Every structure is written in C-alpha cells, then in structure tokens.
LUMRO-782295 format. One record per residue: x, y, z of N, C-alpha, C in turn; residue number from 1; residue in three letters. Coordinates in pm, whole numbers. Example, Ala and Ser with C-alpha at 12.3 -4.5 7.8 and 13.67 -1.06 7.14 Angstrom:
# LUMRO-782295
     npx     npy     npz    capx    capy    capz     cpx     cpy     cpz  resi  resn
    1319    -569     780    1230    -450     780    1320    -330     780     1   ala
    1285    -225     708    1367    -106     714    1290       3     787     2   ser
***
This chain:
# LUMRO-782295
     npx     npy     npz    capx    capy    capz     cpx     cpy     cpz  resi  resn
   11950    8780   10782   11945    8655   10856   11940    8538   10758     1   met
   11983    8424   10804   11987    8307   10718   11891    8201   10770     2   ala
   11815    8141   10679   11722    8035   10717   11774    7898   10677     3   trp
   11897    7894   10624   11966    7767   10605   12100    7777   10676     4   ile
   12164    7663   10698   12291    7660   10770   12401    7599   10686     5   thr
   12524    7625   10727   12637    7564   10659   12635    7413   10669     6   gly
   12587    7360   10782   12580    7215   10799   12486    7152   10698     7   ala
   12374    7219   10669   12282    7167   10567   12347    7165   10430     8   gln
   12429    7265   10401   12496    7271   10271   12600    7160   10260     9   ile
   12674    7137   10366   12777    7033   10363   12717    6893   10349    10   leu
   12589    6879   10381   12522    6749   10363   12488    6724   10216    11   ala
   12501    6827   10132   12477    6813    9989   12608    6775    9919    12   leu
   12601    6732    9794   12725    6708    9719   12800    6840    9697    13   pro
   12912    6855    9765   12994    6976    9755   13140    6934    9745    14   thr
   13228    7021    9697   13370    6987    9691   13422    6946    9828    15   pro
   13511    6847    9836   13555    6794    9965   13637    6890   10050    16   pro
   13693    6995    9989   13778    7085   10066   13703    7207   10121    17   asp
   13571    7207   10111   13493    7319   10164   13491    7313   10316    18   val
   13522    7424   10380   13525    7428   10527   13388    7467   10581    19   thr
   13361    7436   10709   13234    7481   10769   13215    7632   10762    20   pro
   13323    7708   10778   13312    7854   10771   13271    7899   10631    21   ala
   13328    7838   10528   13291    7873   10391   13146    7835   10362    22   gln
   13104    7720   10416   12965    7678   10395   12869    7775   10462    23   ala
   12904    7822   10582   12817    7918   10650   12813    8050   10575    24   gln
   12926    8094   10521   12928    8216   10439   12836    8200   10318    25   asp
   12840    8082   10256   12755    8057   10139   12608    8057   10178    26   ala
   12576    8004   10297   12438    8004   10344   12386    8146   10360    27   ala
   12466    8231   10421   12424    8370   10442   12416    8445   10309    28   glu
   12511    8419   10220   12509    8486   10090   12387    8443   10009    29   ala
   12354    8314   10012   12239    8265    9936   12110    8327    9988    30   ala
   12094    8335   10120   11973    8395   10176   11964    8543   10140    31   cys
   12077    8613   10143   12076    8755   10107   12038    8773    9960    32   ala
   12088    8684    9872   12052    8692    9731   11903    8664    9710    33   leu
   11849    8566    9782   11706    8537    9768   11624    8657    9813    34   val
   11662    8719    9925   11592    8841    9969   11596    8947    9859    35   asp
   11713    8967    9800   11729    9070    9697   11648    9038    9573    36   thr
   11654    8915    9527   11584    8879    9404   11433    8874    9424    37   trp
   11389    8849    9548   11245    8850    9575   11195    8991    9608    38   cys
   11287    9083    9634   11249    9220    9662   11188    9241    9799    39   gly
   11216    9150    9894   11162    9162   10029   11238    9068   10121    40   arg
   11220    9087   10251   11278    8995   10348   11189    8872   10361    41   ala
   11250    8755   10356   11173    8631   10362   11142    8592   10507    42   ile
   11240    8602   10595   11220    8559   10733   11132    8657   10810    43   glu
   11052    8603   10901   10962    8685   10979   11034    8777   11076    44   gly
   10986    8900   11087   11039    9000   11180   10935    9111   11193    45   ala
   10957    9200   11289   10869    9316   11306   10929    9434   11230    46   thr
   10846    9497   11148   10892    9606   11062   10816    9734   11093    47   tyr
   10886    9845   11081   10828    9979   11089   10854   10046   10956    48   arg
   10751   10073   10881   10768   10128   10746   10699   10264   10732    49   glu
   10767   10354   10664   10708   10477   10613   10707   10459   10461    50   trp
   10590   10447   10405   10583   10406   10265   10480   10486   10188    51   ala
   10497   10486   10055   10402   10553    9968   10274   10470    9956    52   asp
   10163   10538    9938   10038   10469    9908   10040   10420    9764    53   ala
    9968   10310    9736    9955   10261    9600    9819   10295    9543    54   val
    9741   10367    9617    9608   10410    9577    9551   10497    9688    55   gly
    9437   10557    9668    9382   10648    9770    9347   10578    9901    56   pro
    9329   10446    9898    9287   10375   10018    9376   10256   10051    57   his
    9489   10239    9986    9566   10117   10007    9715   10144   10015    58   ser
    9783   10051   10082    9927   10054   10095    9977    9911   10093    59   leu
   10084    9888   10017   10141    9755   10005   10269    9750   10087    60   leu
   10272    9666   10190   10390    9659   10276   10503    9588   10203    61   val
   10624    9606   10253   10742    9557   10183   10775    9412   10212    62   ala
   10718    9354   10318   10760    9219   10357   10641    9130   10391    63   his
   10555    9102   10293   10444    9011   10318   10495    8867   10330    64   pro
   10410    8776   10380   10273    8796   10428   10269    8866   10563    65   pro
   10156    8932   10593   10139    9001   10720   10088    8902   10824    66   val
   10167    8878   10926   10125    8788   11033   10043    8862   11137    67   glu
   10088    8984   11171   10016    9064   11271   10037    9211   11243    68   arg
    9930    9288   11245    9937    9432   11227    9922    9500   11362    69   leu
   10019    9585   11396   10017    9653   11525    9958    9794   11515    70   tyr
    9996    9865   11409    9955   10005   11400    9966   10054   11257    71   arg
    9872   10139   11218    9880   10207   11088    9834   10350   11109    72   ala
    9908   10446   11051    9878   10588   11070    9887   10661   10937    73   cys
    9803   10762   10922    9799   10837   10797    9851   10980   10813    74   thr
    9877   11023   10934    9923   11160   10958   10046   11155   11048    75   thr
   10114   11270   11058   10236   11279   11138   10224   11387   11243    76   thr
   10314   11380   11343   10323   11482   11447   10470   11504   11479    77   ala
   10502   11618   11533   10639   11643   11578   10667   11558   11701    78   tyr
   10780   11488   11701   10820   11414   11818   10904   11499   11912    79   gly
   11004   11566   11855   11093   11654   11931   11111   11785   11855    80   leu
   11153   11887   11925   11210   12005   11862   11356   12011   11906    81   ser
   11447   12023   11810   11590   12021   11840   11655   12150   11792    82   leu
   11740   12206   11875   11815   12327   11840   11961   12307   11879    83   thr
   12046   12388   11821   12188   12384   11854   12245   12522   11831    84   asn
   12308   12577   11933   12357   12715   11926   12509   12722   11919    85   ala
   12575   12616   11873   12721   12618   11862   12763   12732   11769    86   thr
   12845   12824   11820   12871   12948   11748   12975   12934   11637    87   ala
   13072   12842   11651   13184   12840   11556   13170   12729   11452    88   asp
   13053   12670   11437   13033   12562   11341   12997   12618   11203    89   ala
   13029   12541   11100   12990   12577   10964   12849   12527   10931    90   asn
   12814   12410   10982   12680   12357   10968   12657   12252   11076    91   ser
   12530   12235   11113   12493   12140   11217   12367   12069   11167    92   ile
   12378   11940   11139   12267   11869   11076   12225   11748   11157    93   thr
   12103   11704   11131   12050   11582   11192   11973   11505   11087    94   ala
   11978   11373   11096   11903   11287   11005   11874   11156   11074    95   ser
   11777   11082   11018   11741   10950   11070   11740   10853   10953    96   val
   11809   10741   10970   11815   10640   10865   11847   10505   10927    97   gln
   11774   10401   10885   11800   10264   10930   11802   10251   11082    98   asp
   11708   10321   11148   11696   10308   11292   11802   10380   11373    99   gly
   11876   10471   11308   11983   10545   11375   11964   10694   11352   100   val
   11980   10775   11457   11979   10921   11442   12124   10968   11433   101   met
   12154   11040   11324   12287   11092   11300   12289   11242   11334   102   his
   12380   11282   11419   12393   11421   11460   12535   11466   11426   103   leu
   12546   11566   11338   12677   11606   11287   12699   11754   11307   104   ser
   12819   11788   11351   12863   11927   11361   12987   11941   11275   105   val
   12983   12031   11178   13095   12052   11087   13163   12184   11120   106   phe
   13291   12176   11155   13368   12295   11189   13352   12333   11336   107   gly
   13452   12401   11387   13446   12449   11524   13493   12345   11626   108   gly
   13487   12384   11752   13539   12300   11859   13456   12174   11881   109   ala
   13330   12176   11843   13241   12060   11866   13227   11971   11743   110   ser
   13311   11988   11643   13299   11912   11519   13306   11762   11547   111   ala
   13204   11689   11501   13199   11543   11521   13075   11488   11454   112   ser
   13077   11357   11431   12960   11282   11383   12926   11180   11491   113   asp
   12808   11190   11549   12766   11100   11656   12635   11034   11618   114   leu
   12621   10905   11652   12502   10827   11618   12433   10777   11744   115   asp
   12300   10778   11741   12218   10723   11849   12128   10616   11789   116   leu
   12137   10494   11839   12051   10385   11793   11915   10398   11860   117   thr
   11811   10420   11781   11680   10456   11835   11616   10345   11917   118   leu
   11650   10219   11886   11592   10107   11961   11638   10106   12106   119   ala
   11741   10183   12137   11793   10189   12274   11701   10266   12367   120   thr
   11616   10352   12311   11537   10445   12392   11389   10413   12381   121   tyr
   11322   10399   12496   11182   10358   12496   11084   10473   12480   122   gly
   11127   10596   12506   11039   10713   12495   11113   10828   12429   123   thr
   11037   10927   12383   11100   11045   12326   11177   11122   12432   124   met
   11129   11119   12557   11198   11189   12666   11337   11129   12689   125   ala
   11347   10996   12685   11477   10932   12702   11570   10963   12585   126   leu
   11515   10967   12465   11595   11002   12348   11646   11146   12360   127   leu
   11558   11237   12399   11599   11377   12414   11709   11390   12519   128   leu
   11697   11319   12629   11799   11325   12734   11934   11281   12680   129   ala
   11934   11178   12594   12059   11130   12535   12117   11233   12438   130   ala
   12030   11300   12363   12077   11401   12268   12139   11520   12341   131   ile
   12069   11566   12444   12117   11683   12520   12249   11652   12591   132   val
   12270   11525   12627   12392   11487   12697   12514   11481   12606   133   ala
   12494   11483   12473   12607   11477   12382   12691   11604   12389   134   leu
   12821   11594   12365   12909   11712   12374   12905   11797   12248   135   pro
   12786   11821   12196   12773   11898   12072   12684   12021   12088   136   gln
   12633   12043   12208   12555   12163   12231   12409   12157   12192   137   gly
   12350   12035   12186   12210   12022   12150   12118   12057   12267   138   trp
   12001   12112   12231   11894   12137   12328   11763   12106   12258   139   ala
   11655   12097   12336   11528   12069   12272   11417   12043   12370   140   gly
   11305   11996   12318   11187   11967   12400   11108   11855   12336   141   ala
   11035   11780   12417   10944   11677   12367   10815   11745   12323   142   val
   10780   11729   12196   10656   11786   12144   10540   11687   12158   143   glu
   10567   11559   12129   10468   11452   12144   10543   11324   12179   144   asn
   10489   11250   12275   10553   11125   12314   10526   11017   12210   145   glu
   10615   10919   12206   10601   10808   12114   10724   10720   12120   146   gly
   10726   10620   12036   10839   10527   12030   10945   10584   11936   147   asp
   11066   10609   11984   11171   10663   11896   11198   10578   11773   148   pro
   11173   10447   11781   11195   10361   11665   11100   10393   11550   149   gln
   10990   10465   11581   10892   10498   11478   10922   10630   11407   150   asp
   11030   10698   11444   11062   10826   11380   11082   10807   11230   151   ile
   11028   10897   11154   11035   10888   11008   11179   10904   10959   152   lys
   11227   10812   10875   11362   10827   10817   11366   10946   10721   153   pro
   11452   11041   10748   11464   11157   10660   11580   11244   10707   154   glu
   11621   11335   10618   11716   11438   10654   11639   11550   10722   155   phe
   11671   11579   10848   11591   11673   10925   11628   11818   10895   156   leu
   11749   11842   10844   11785   11979   10809   11907   12028   10883   157   gly
   11931   12157   10869   12049   12223   10924   12001   12332   11019   158   asn
   12042   12328   11145   11992   12428   11240   12054   12565   11218   159   val
   12157   12575   11133   12207   12707   11097   12116   12775   10996   160   leu
   12030   12693   10929   11939   12747   10830   11796   12760   10883   161   asp
   11770   12704   11001   11635   12708   11057   11647   12714   11209   162   ala
   11539   12756   11272   11544   12774   11418   11539   12641   11492   163   ser
   11478   12538   11433   11466   12409   11501   11446   12298   11399   164   ala
   11482   12178   11439   11459   12059   11359   11353   11974   11428   165   leu
   11266   11912   11348   11151   11840   11405   11144   11697   11350   166   tyr
   11193   11598   11424   11169   11459   11383   11020   11428   11385   167   pro
   10972   11359   11281   10831   11327   11270   10802   11188   11324   168   leu
   10691   11174   11395   10645   11044   11442   10502   11022   11393   169   ile
   10456   10897   11385   10319   10871   11338   10215   10924   11434   170   pro
   10104   10972   11379    9997   11029   11460    9864   10993   11394   171   asp
    9763   10969   11475    9631   10942   11419    9616   10800   11370   172   gly
    9591   10706   11461    9575   10566   11422    9460   10549   11325   173   asp
    9485   10469   11222    9384   10443   11119    9305   10316   11154   174   ala
    9180   10312   11111    9098   10192   11124    9096   10119   10991   175   thr
    9149    9997   10991    9159    9921   10867    9034    9837   10845   176   leu
    8982    9840   10723    8865    9759   10690    8905    9622   10636   177   asp
    9025    9612   10575    9064    9488   10511    9214    9473   10518   178   leu
    9259    9352   10548    9402    9320   10542    9418    9198   10453   179   ile
    9485    9216   10341    9521    9103   10256    9654    9050   10309   180   asp
    9648    8954   10399    9767    8910   10469    9872    8851   10376   181   arg
    9830    8769   10281    9926    8704   10192    9997    8805   10103   182   lys
    9921    8900   10048    9980    8998    9959   10037    9120   10028   183   gly
   10005    9139   10157   10054    9255   10230    9984    9384   10194   184   gly
    9859    9375   10150    9784    9494   10109    9693    9539   10223   185   leu
    9705    9665   10263    9623    9723   10368    9522    9818   10305   186   leu
    9400    9818   10359    9291    9899   10306    9230    9981   10418   187   trp
    9206   10109   10391    9153   10198   10494    9042   10285   10434   188   ile
    8937   10307   10512    8820   10378   10461    8847   10526   10436   189   thr
    8914   10593   10531    8928   10739   10519    9053   10781   10442   190   asp
    9119   10688   10375    9229   10715   10281    9359   10749   10351   191   ala
    9467   10714   10282    9600   10750   10330    9624   10898   10304   192   trp
    9718   10953   10379    9751   11094   10361    9815   11116   10224   193   ala
    9795   11235   10169    9859   11268   10042   10006   11297   10065   194   ser
   10083   11299    9958   10225   11325    9971   10304   11195    9968   195   gly
   10434   11208    9975   10523   11093    9962   10572   11049   10100   196   ile
   10556   10921   10128   10615   10864   10248   10553   10908   10378   197   gly
   10428   10953   10379   10366   11001   10502   10288   10893   10576   198   glu
   10283   10773   10522   10202   10668   10580   10288   10570   10658   199   asn
   10248   10541   10780   10327   10456   10869   10252   10327   10899   200   phe
   10325   10217   10902   10265   10090   10941   10370   10009   11017   201   val
   10326    9947   11127   10413    9858   11204   10345    9722   11211   202   arg
   10418    9618   11174   10358    9486   11159   10465    9379   11169   203   tyr
   10423    9258   11194   10510    9141   11180   10484    9081   11043   204   thr
   10590    9072   10963   10576    9022   10827   10682    8920   10793   205   gly
   10671    8861   10675   10761    8755   10635   10711    8620   10685   206   gly
   10789    8517   10663   10749    8381   10699   10809    8343   10835   207   tyr
   10721    8311   10931   10770    8257   11058   10840    8124   11035   208   ala
   10786    8045   10942   10851    7923   10896   10867    7932   10745   209   thr
   10989    7935   10697   11014    7950   10553   10964    7824   10483   210   val
   10885    7839   10375   10831    7723   10304   10940    7626   10260   211   pro
   10916    7494   10274   11019    7396   10237   11070    7411   10094   212   pro
   10983    7444   10000   11027    7460    9861   11128    7574    9849   213   ala
   11105    7681    9924   11197    7794    9920   11329    7759    9990   214   leu
   11323    7681   10096   11445    7633   10162   11529    7551   10064   215   val
   11465    7463    9989   11538    7378    9894   11605    7460    9785   216   asn
   11533    7560    9733   11592    7646    9630   11713    7720    9686   217   ile
   11702    7769    9809   11812    7843    9870   11933    7753    9892   218   thr
   11910    7629    9935   12020    7534    9953   12090    7506    9820   219   leu
   12012    7488    9714   12071    7461    9583   12152    7581    9535   220   gln
   12101    7702    9561   12176    7823    9524   12306    7829    9601   221   leu
   12303    7801    9731   12425    7804    9811   12527    7702    9760   222   ala
   12480    7583    9723   12571    7481    9670   12633    7527    9539   223   ala
   12554    7592    9454   12608    7646    9328   12712    7754    9355   224   asp
   12688    7837    9453   12786    7942    9488   12917    7879    9532   225   leu
   12909    7771    9612   13031    7704    9659   13105    7639    9543   226   ile
   13031    7575    9452   13096    7509    9339   13168    7610    9250   227   arg
   13108    7728    9234   13171    7830    9151   13288    7898    9222   228   asp
   13287    7894    9354   13387    7967    9431   13529    7921    9399   229   met
   13547    7791    9380   13681    7738    9357   13722    7728    9213   230   gly
   13638    7774    9122   13671    7764    8980   13742    7889    8929   231   arg
   13822    7871    8828   13890    7982    8763   13789    8057    8677   232   asp
   13760    8181    8713   13656    8256    8642   13695    8289    8498   233   ser
   13825    8275    8463   13867    8305    8327   13838    8190    8230   234   ser
   13803    8072    8284   13776    7957    8199   13634    7962    8145   235   leu
   13621    7947    8014   13488    7943    7954   13431    7802    7956   236   ala
   13518    7700    7966   13470    7563    7966   13566    7471    8038   237   gly
   13523    7349    8064   13604    7249    8131   13585    7115    8061   238   glu
   13678    7024    8084   13662    6892    8025   13723    6786    8116   239   his
   13674    6664    8103   13725    6550    8177   13727    6432    8079   240   leu
   13850    6387    8046   13866    6284    7945   13796    6328    7816   241   asp
   13699    6247    7768   13632    6281    7642   13509    6368    7661   242   lys
   13478    6401    7788   13360    6483    7815   13401    6629    7831   243   tyr
   13324    6717    7771   13351    6861    7781   13219    6934    7800   244   ala
   13226    7045    7867   13106    7125    7888   13143    7273    7899   245   trp
   13048    7357    7871   13066    7501    7878   13005    7554    8007   246   thr
   13080    7634    8076   13031    7690    8201   12923    7794    8175   247   arg
   12823    7794    8258   12716    7893    8246   12767    8029    8294   248   ala
   12724    8132    8228   12761    8267    8270   12688    8302    8399   249   ala
   12746    8399    8472   12683    8442    8598   12540    8489    8574   250   asp
   12520    8556    8460   12386    8607    8430   12287    8493    8415   251   ala
   12332    8382    8356   12244    8267    8340   12204    8210    8475   252   asp
   12299    8205    8570   12269    8156    8704   12166    8246    8771   253   leu
   12187    8376    8761   12092    8469    8822   11953    8454    8761   254   arg
   11947    8449    8629   11817    8437    8563   11747    8308    8599   255   asn
   11824    8200    8609   11766    8071    8644   11699    8077    8780   256   ser
   11769    8132    8879   11712    8136    9013   11603    8242    9025   257   tyr
   11616    8350    8954   11508    8449    8955   11378    8388    8905   258   arg
   11387    8306    8801   11267    8240    8750   11209    8143    8852   259   asn
   11295    8069    8921   11248    7973    9020   11188    8043    9142   260   arg
   11234    8166    9169   11185    8240    9284   11063    8326    9253   261   leu
   11015    8320    9130   10903    8405    9088   10782    8397    9181   262   ala
   10743    8279    9232   10624    8275    9320   10639    8354    9448   263   pro
   10762    8384    9490   10783    8454    9617   10823    8600    9597   264   trp
   10829    8645    9472   10869    8783    9448   10757    8878    9488   265   arg
   10797    8993    9541   10701    9097    9576   10655    9165    9449   266   leu
   10525    9159    9424   10467    9220    9304   10401    9351    9340   267   gln
   10462    9460    9301   10407    9592    9329   10287    9621    9238   268   arg
   10188    9686    9293   10073    9726    9211   10111    9852    9133   269   ile
   10094    9854    9002   10135    9971    8923   10050   10093    8957   270   pro
***
C-alpha cells in the first residue's frame, strides 16, 4: 500500500513530461522501497504471524508499533485432517503460504493445482467443505475449529507418503505480562513454545497515521526515482554550459535513504 500519492509528487519539482500514471507508479515504488529498507510494513494493518521467539519469554513482531493485540498462542492444534485416495497420481501435496492453501495433484486424471484463499472462509468447517468440493478427490474432518486465516504457513506434506495431512492452528491463549508497543516486543510469563515458528500472534501493527517526517522522506525518494527514470543510465555525468556534475550511483542513493530511514528500521534483538 502507498501512503503518498502521485498528486503529491507532481506538486514537487519534477520533470514537466511526467504523467499522473508515472507519478502514481513512483509513489507505490517509493513506499515499497521504504517498507523493504525498514524491514517491516509501515502502514497500519492487522497481521497474523507465526514467528520465532527471541528469548524464552519474548517475541518481536514484524510490524511495530503494536496498536492492538488480539491473540497470542504458544502451542498448536490440528485444524483439519486431510486425505486423498486418487489412485493414478504420482504425488498429492498441500501447503499454506501467504494466506492461500495450495492443493496439487501430479499425474493422473485429477492432475491440477488449485488454490483456496483462506480469508474467504470463516470457519474450518467451511474451509473443509470447499476442499471436499474440489474435483481432486479430497476428504477429511474438522479436528478443531478456528479461523482458517490463522493456519500456520508450511508445506503440509504428501498424502502418498502419509495417511493424512494436518494443517496447524494456534491453540492455548497466552497471558501477556508486558507489551512494548513501540518496539513490538511481547512478554509472557510461562514462556513461548520451543522449536521454530510455533508461536502465533495476531495484532494491529504499523502506523495508523504515517509520521510526517517519514512521509516527507518517501516523497523525496519518489521524486528522485522520477528524475532518474528519464535519464540515460549509461551516462556517468552531465553538464549544462560551464556547469558539470557527476551522477550518483544507485548504491549511493540507496545508502543515503537507508541512513535517513534508520529511526524507523526494525531492529531485531540478537
């Protein structure tokens, strides 16, 4: 998402032939670069994370500051059990990534790759009904109810190698003693679960209103992107009458803005 607009960029000193569409592209590109260089999403949204602990009692969320915490869990439970008895397939796999469940059948009459967007389904029962309705021969049962959007992102496996696949959902709500809202650090008395990626947190994070200083930096970055867009990248320098200057390398531009964005970068605890 972009927190600046093409119209704001066109209000700055920019080349006269820049179109509104190009300015809007630059706005979106600049915001995406700021997100990348800061290592987190700047704009406020609701996030569901499965993340590693940074200590026996703490977890650092990916998109601080934390505006509201909805749920934190240290253990998992089976959401569904899924099976597939397609006889002529070479492999039948399931996985979850970026809020989408991928169901693939390789070989045979049912060969296909089908995706289900988890936000479409409000319960595990509704998700199961959608899976069973697919023309791939899936069957299964609800093991524990929950929100399909909370399913842990992972490769669930191959049903030709196992009797069933089990998507994991968060289980066992944790009681938090401390929330460092600005830093996104959560603290819990009875400790996070051991292992990698077993801890779940759902929260609203990022800035509901992006700080004015950060908006200004993003606008300046977008203007720089537009100015570079029309230049010949093979030129090392330019001149006008008796004035000459050397163009900055792309790396210099990146380093300059990375330094200016330092106050908003996500600092991971070692």
